[in-house]
TIDOFI-849374 format. One record per residue: residue in three letters; x, y, z of N, C-alpha, C, O in turn. Coordinates in steps of 0.001 Angstrom, whole numbers, plus 500000, padded with zeros to 6 digits. Layout:
<rs>
alaXYZXYZXYZXYZ/...
</rs>
This chain:
<rs>
met486159557833485516485953557862487190485953556390487691486497556209488781/leu485367555200486989484970553923487457486676553466487543487061552913488574/lys487646553727486422488862553322486531489590553636487924490181552807488617/lys489428554992488193489997555586489521489683554672490118490584553954490552/ala488544554385490337487972553421491686488388552232491951488651551664493011/val488415551960491013489022550177490788490688550317491062491310549622491865/gln491196551253490308492780551367490728492801551407492541493488550627493200/gln492065552287493043492105552544494550491934551451495278492756551081496117/val490594550703494955490627549395495468491880548372495823492373547840496818/val492074548425494494493294547361494245494411547638494909494983546758495553/ser494951549123494827496102549650495714495853549353497016496722548805497694/ser494495549714497584494633549181499124494549548031499386494789547767500564/cys494247547047498616494336545816498700495778545190498695495911544102499256/arg496780545736498156498082545405498158498982545389499207499873544544499295/trp498817546185499927499570546339501155498975544647502253499785544276503103/ser497948544013502143498048543022502806498679541514502442498680540492503128/thr499150541728501269499768540627500519501074541032500546501775540126500094/ser501702541967500866503223542183500445504041541528501421503620541101502496/ala505269541458500999506223540436501985506433541201503305506939540593504248/ser506050542605503449506711542929504724505563542469505806505832542495507007/phe504211542028505314503307541708506060503038539977506094502142539354506663/ser503978539570505403503270538408505265503819537147506587504806537410507274/thr503210536114506742503417535431508027503827534423507654503357533528508357/thr504797533858506528505257532692506124506449532298507198507445532997507389/ile506179531116507828507422530683508179508188529762507458507797528843506739/lys509549530185507790510401529643506808511102528621507816511473528758508982/pro511151527352506772512036525929507545513007526006508012513893526784507660/gln513071525111509034514641525287509754515290523932508855514707522980508336/leu516364524195508900517102522821508632517470521869509511518260522231510383/val517170520940509515517584519690510802518928518714510043519145518618508836/asn519540518200510937520220517343510838519900515662510335520210514819511176/val519443515272509331518426514542508716519452513421508920518786512560509495/gly520522513011508795521657511893509015521372511298510095521146510101510276/glu521393512632511228521508512221512880519961511522513316519816510686514208/lys518958512040512528517569511644513076517347510426512142516382509767512531/gln517903509951511097517850508800510330518572507744511210517998506770511696/ser519931508043511372520268506764512083519756506749513464519902505660514020/lys519284507525514051518285507058515403517197506307515068516762505433515818/ile516621506621513793515074505667513626515796504198512967515249503120513198/val516896504262512245517412502948512145517568502129513335517219500949513374/glu517998502644514128518506502111515121517331501507516153517346500397516685/asn516152502708516305515035501972516773514562500787516292514324499743516900/ile514446501068515092513711499624514363514459498684514382513928497580514264/ser515655498734514504516765497328514772516689496769515994516997495595516203/asp516214497692517010516022497191518472514769496707518757514520495931519680/ser513695497319517696512308496408517763512172495153517089511282494345517353/leu513294494945515984513312493603515492513906492864515930513607491672515852/ala515117493366516640515869492127517613515030491576518983515407490646519696/arg513669492467519189512912491750520196511845490918519578510761491492519484/lys511911489508519065511223488823518279510054488276519186509088487885518531/thr509953488181520368509103487483521312507656488421521213506559487919521455/asp507822489741520850506616490997521035506222491331519782505122491882519724/asn506923491121518543507076491905517634506443491108516542507327490483515955/arg505358490901516078504581490474515238504486491479513757503792492491513864/leu505087491246512551504958492237511523503878491890510847503396490762510747/phe503369493253510212502442492708508871502893493675507667503791494515507729/ala502182493415506693502807494152505477501326494269504732500326493565504866/val501591495513503836500701495472502577501185494890501477502407495011501391/val500620494234500501501400493699499709500028493864498393498805493760498480/phe500944494155497245499996494507495882500271493281494901501340493143494306/ala499075492312494785499008491309494220497942490856493115496893490390493557/his498131490962491372496936490895491007496009492223491146494910491974491642/asn496173493213490900495832494336490939495058494760492125494165495597491993/arg495389494147493482494568494162494519495495494563495726496599494019495716/gln495267495297496609496338494916498261495564494482499141494415494810499439/phe496518493428499704496147492610500914496955493053502215498186493096502228/lys496420493270502947497267493320504661497121491984504964496075491344505077/val498792491451505142498817490292505604499593490203506578500544490979506491/ser499574489405507710501030489043508643500999487642508601500143487076507921/gln502082486825509442502371485694509435501301484575509743500446484590510629/asn501639483280508488500184482374508835498969483050507993497944482368508037/asp498873484165507287497435484700506930497327483878505578498294483442504954/leu495731483710505159495839483171503832495228484227503037494583485010503734/ile495233484453501961494976485606500700494469484638499609494996483528499534/gln493629484932498886492919484557497888493078485399496739492683486564496764/leu493605484912495776493987485612494593493048485152493353492998483974492999/his492150486406492590491515485921491611492550485466490553493749485744490515/his491792484671489663492494484448488327493265483099488775493577482994489961/asn493575482092487893494493481073488378495871481181487517496115481035486319/ser496608481479488574498201481765488243498728480520487540498033479514487393/ile500003480628487105500758479446486473501463479091487624502532478579487292/leu501308479149488977501961478603489968501458477373490254500237477227490307/asp502524476066490531502015475145491406501985474947492655502748475529493426/ile500869473878493119500362473793494525501764473094495207502394472154494724/gly502061473814496445503261473603497189504429474405496909505393474326497671/gln504462475359495648505455476332495063505666477119496367504786477216497222/lys506886477675496469507221478762497548507182479928496435507525479714495273/ile506718481224496913506930482375496020507560483491497040507464483475498268/gln508173484383496297508264486030497318507454486778496469507323486687495248/leu506871487609497357506179488583496913507096489831496865507850490046497815/glu507064490616495854508108491873495652507204492945495862507536493817496665/lys506310493010495378505427494417495596505145494544497007504118493959497352/val505790495162497933505618495584499182505230496924499111505910497653498389/leu504068497507499842503828498683499824504280499291501363504897500356501335/leu504067498806502424504077499210503607504468497843504441504199496748503947/val505107497947505716505392496972506600505407497583508027505632498774508243/gly505172496749508882505058497414510141505043496485511329504598495348511171/gly505496496878512517505231496298513809504297496865514802503245497469514597/lys504901496545515965504344497231517190504573498540517184503711499418517221/asp506155498734517119506797499924517473506871501095516179506801502321516269/phe507039500224514946507247501386513629506465500868512598505832499814512668/thr506513501560511718505974501421510354506898502006509221507464503092509343/leu507012501149508036507685501779507004507120501718505909506738500640505454/phe506929503097505153505797503346503868507101502924502955508287502855503279/gly506409502651501609507337502714500625506429503937499604505225504181499682/arg507496504606498617506842505649497963507116505262496330508102505630495691/pro506369504702495984505351503535496023505722502407496793505086502148497814/leu506680501701496427506949500572497037508098500646497949508750501690497974/leu508492499440498865509591499198499378510272498682498439509868498282497347/asp511732498690499025512753498164498411512785496591498487512557496116499600/pro513031495745497482512705494095497692514115493472498540514074492404499152/gln515210494243498463515978493933499311515688494217501093516116493539502028/thr515110495039501126514964495531502623513704494504503261513778493928504347/val512699494441502435511451493842503089511064492545501844510857492608500632/lys511090491552502702510754489736501859509829489564502736509866489534503966/val508405489376501461507389488310502129507385487058501196507523487109499974/phe507216485983501903507337484923501457506096484092501836505487484061502906/ala505845483337500528504332482616500552504524481540500062505571481388499433/thr503382480198500207503489479283499963502133479138498738501184479868499024/val501993478498497751500564478112497104500003476911497929500541475821498122/val498956477306498311498100476290499380496961475505498680496685474370499070/glu496132476223497406495253475677497216494868476332495458494947477544495255/lys494593475665494678493598476089493388492294475674493233491998474518492931/thr491692476343493379489912476140493072489263477376492384489701478512492199/ser487968476734492035487208477614491799486105477971492451485788477262493406/thr485328479034492141483944479254493471482938478678492490482990478309491317/ser481862478757493567480633478082493098480054478741492180480075479967492281/pro479316478066490928478927478715489778477782479799490243477039479556491194/asp477705481076489450476933482105489866475819482338488737476378482536487659/leu474635482372488654473733482615487813473600484022487048473017484958487595/phe474115484131485869473975485349485305472708485182484343472724484400483392/tyr471651485952484659470163485841483715470001487245483319470262488110484155/tyr469559487611482022468960488583481739468172488385480780468534487583479919/lys466983488996480657465973489148479529465426490504479118464967491286479951/leu465475490728478018465091491904477238463568491879477265463060491072476487/ser462749492607478011461427492575477571460688493236476685460899494423476433/gly459698492497476093459388493078474673459929492480473605459378492578472509/lys461218491695473795461958491376472991461946489304472910461552488736473929/lys462224488748472137462383487140472599464127487074472825464856486299472207/val464528487930473707466360487644473935466015487139475604465278487553476499/gln466778486263475481466928485668477154468206484827477054468418484001476166/arg469141485168478192470156484887478599470403484083479830470193484684480884/met470773482948479907471063482465481403472487481500481111472642480463480465/leu473472482392481938475259481791481979475528481432483246475391482164484226/trp475875480418483247476466479832484857478088480092484798478852479500484036/met478400480934485599479944481054485676480556480998486888479996481325487934/ser482044480473486781482541480369488086484163480730487817484776480427486794/his484666481385488874485898481805488509487198481545489271487229481730490488/glu488108481187488702489270480368489610489799481413490298489771482631490124/leu490482480413491442491240481216492792492444480514492822492661479373492412/thr493124481222493292494411480851493866494904481217495374495419482313495594/ala494712480186496471494866480496497426496490480220498210497091479146498224/leu496931481474498800498328481693499230498498481742500596497684482478501153/arg499416481112501423499589481137502808501278481826503203502418481381503068/ile500788482928503661501938483710503927502760483161505096502391483158506270/asn504214482581504508504864482022505761505583482920506368505643482618507560/glu506318484137506078507194484674506421507488486102506027507678486386504845/ile507533487037507020507806488440506575509180488937507516509344489020508733/gln510129489239506267511534489590506853511815491021506558511624491497505438/val512351491830507749512983493098507271514515492982507712514963492728508830/asp515245493261506419516829493833507108516959495029507616516795495930506793/pro517159495301508520517278496583508947518650497233508511518671498434508240/glu519669496552508444520719497377507491520615497584506240521494498336505820/ala519664497103505234519511497701504068518881499011504046518791499776503086/leu518352499205505526517187500706505455518653502187505394518499503366505076/ile519659501625505735520818502900505940520975503432504421521739504363504168/
</rs>
């Protein structure tokens, strides 16, 4: 008796999930090549107007992400093997954008498309921090003075090559 009641409930619920009553929207195919060429054309026009277009980028360095634009300073933790005054190119660019457009990488943008140039400005260390701990009830106490090394970079230029987007 119970089995029949369960079968009736299940069969009554089946009609609402059948294909004839489904409200799924089927995707329409769009001409992707035409849209892509329009987008690349708009980005090229935006980059051609250098007077009002200040670019920004999100770069990945030393396991951290930094949002940078031209003439910004970033501090990298740990002392890297770079010398002061050395010019480098940051290749792990996650995102680049301007006033009228934004390019997202999945996960990174192509290094030929976007180039972020930086110069090592300073290599220094932080002021010493005191790390003190004491275990109560024991004769254990430690006092450590620690400072961390830093490398400062100045972002010189962000370049986007619109012809590499195609």
